[in-house]
C-alpha positions as a Markdown table, in Angstrom:
| # | Residue | x | y | z |
|---|---|---|---|---|
| 1 | Met | 0.0 | 0.0 | 0.0 |
| 2 | Ser | 1.5 | 3.3 | -1.0 |
| 3 | Asp | -0.7 | 6.1 | -2.1 |
| 4 | Ile | -3.3 | 7.7 | 0.1 |
| 5 | Ile | -5.1 | 10.7 | -1.4 |
| 6 | Pro | -7.6 | 12.8 | 0.5 |
| 7 | Leu | -10.6 | 13.4 | -1.6 |
| 8 | Glu | -12.9 | 15.4 | 0.7 |
| 9 | Arg | -13.4 | 15.7 | 4.4 |
| 10 | Gly | -13.0 | 12.2 | 5.9 |
| 11 | Val | -12.9 | 10.4 | 2.5 |
| 12 | Phe | -9.7 | 9.0 | 1.0 |
| 13 | Glu | -8.5 | 7.1 | -2.1 |
| 14 | Val | -6.1 | 4.3 | -1.2 |
| 15 | Thr | -4.0 | 2.3 | -3.7 |
| 16 | Gly | -3.8 | -1.3 | -2.4 |
| 17 | Ser | -0.8 | -3.6 | -2.7 |
| 18 | Ser | -2.3 | -5.1 | -5.9 |
| 19 | Gly | -2.6 | -1.7 | -7.5 |
| 20 | Ala | -6.4 | -1.6 | -7.0 |
| 21 | Ile | -7.8 | 1.7 | -5.8 |
| 22 | Tyr | -10.3 | 1.7 | -2.9 |
| 23 | Arg | -12.4 | 4.4 | -1.3 |
| 24 | Val | -12.2 | 4.7 | 2.4 |
| 25 | Asp | -14.8 | 6.8 | 4.2 |
| 26 | Met | -13.8 | 7.5 | 7.8 |
| 27 | Thr | -17.2 | 9.2 | 8.5 |
| 28 | Cys | -19.1 | 5.9 | 8.4 |
| 29 | Phe | -19.9 | 3.7 | 11.4 |
| 30 | Ala | -19.3 | 6.5 | 13.9 |
| 31 | Gly | -15.7 | 7.1 | 12.7 |
| 32 | Gln | -14.7 | 3.4 | 12.5 |
| 33 | Gly | -14.6 | 3.8 | 8.7 |
| 34 | Gln | -15.8 | 1.9 | 5.7 |
| 35 | Cys | -13.8 | 0.7 | 2.7 |
| 36 | Ser | -14.8 | -0.4 | -0.8 |
| 37 | Cys | -12.4 | -3.4 | -0.7 |
| 38 | Pro | -13.8 | -7.0 | -0.8 |
| 39 | Asp | -12.2 | -7.8 | 2.6 |
| 40 | Phe | -14.2 | -5.1 | 4.3 |
| 41 | Arg | -17.5 | -5.6 | 2.5 |
| 42 | Ile | -17.5 | -9.4 | 3.0 |
| 43 | Arg | -15.7 | -10.0 | 6.3 |
| 44 | Lys | -15.5 | -6.8 | 8.4 |
| 45 | Gln | -18.7 | -4.7 | 7.7 |
| 46 | Pro | -21.1 | -7.4 | 9.0 |
| 47 | Gly | -19.3 | -7.3 | 12.3 |
| 48 | Ile | -19.5 | -3.5 | 12.6 |
| 49 | Glu | -23.2 | -3.6 | 11.6 |
| 50 | Ala | -23.8 | -6.1 | 14.4 |
| 51 | Gly | -22.3 | -3.6 | 16.9 |
| 52 | Gly | -18.8 | -4.8 | 17.0 |
| 53 | Arg | -15.8 | -2.5 | 17.6 |
| 54 | Gly | -12.0 | -2.9 | 17.3 |
| 55 | Asp | -9.1 | -3.1 | 14.9 |
| 56 | His | -10.0 | -6.6 | 14.0 |
| 57 | Leu | -13.0 | -5.2 | 12.1 |
| 58 | His | -10.8 | -2.8 | 10.0 |
| 59 | Cys | -9.2 | -3.8 | 6.7 |
| 60 | Arg | -5.6 | -2.7 | 6.0 |
| 61 | His | -6.8 | 0.2 | 4.0 |
| 62 | Ile | -8.7 | 1.7 | 6.9 |
| 63 | Leu | -5.7 | 1.1 | 9.2 |
| 64 | Ala | -3.4 | 2.8 | 6.7 |
| 65 | Val | -5.7 | 5.9 | 6.5 |
| 66 | Arg | -5.8 | 6.0 | 10.3 |
| 67 | Glu | -2.0 | 5.9 | 10.4 |
| 68 | Trp | -1.8 | 8.6 | 7.7 |
| 69 | Ile | -4.2 | 10.9 | 9.6 |
| 70 | Val | -2.1 | 10.5 | 12.8 |
| 71 | Asp | 1.1 | 11.3 | 10.8 |
| 72 | Glu | -0.5 | 14.4 | 9.4 |
| 73 | Leu | -1.6 | 15.6 | 12.8 |
| 74 | Val | 1.9 | 15.1 | 14.2 |
| 75 | Lys | 3.4 | 17.0 | 11.3 |
| 76 | Ala | 1.0 | 19.9 | 11.9 |
| 77 | Trp | 1.8 | 19.9 | 15.7 |
| 78 | Leu | 5.5 | 20.0 | 15.0 |
| 79 | Gln | 5.2 | 22.7 | 12.5 |
| 80 | Gln | 3.1 | 24.8 | 15.0 |
| 81 | Glu | 5.9 | 24.4 | 17.6 |
| 82 | Gln | 8.5 | 25.7 | 15.2 |
| 83 | Glu | 6.5 | 28.8 | 14.3 |
| 84 | Pro | 7.7 | 31.9 | 16.1 |
| 85 | Thr | 5.2 | 33.3 | 18.7 |
């Protein structure tokens, strides 16, 4: 997995390891996220819809987007710290 492109607030395009492009919407399921990949639709989504929570219900594309979001937040915080006051 390499490319993560923000499309709109909370929605991302993720290029999977096979080169396929998936859409990840982090606004779905109370912030747990939803992905268009087969793994999520077939295996993970039914668990979330049944009220489940946890990383075991996230596909690798959702986990990659979550990591990307954290990285971007850390970069923003570090940049703010370097700005003169």
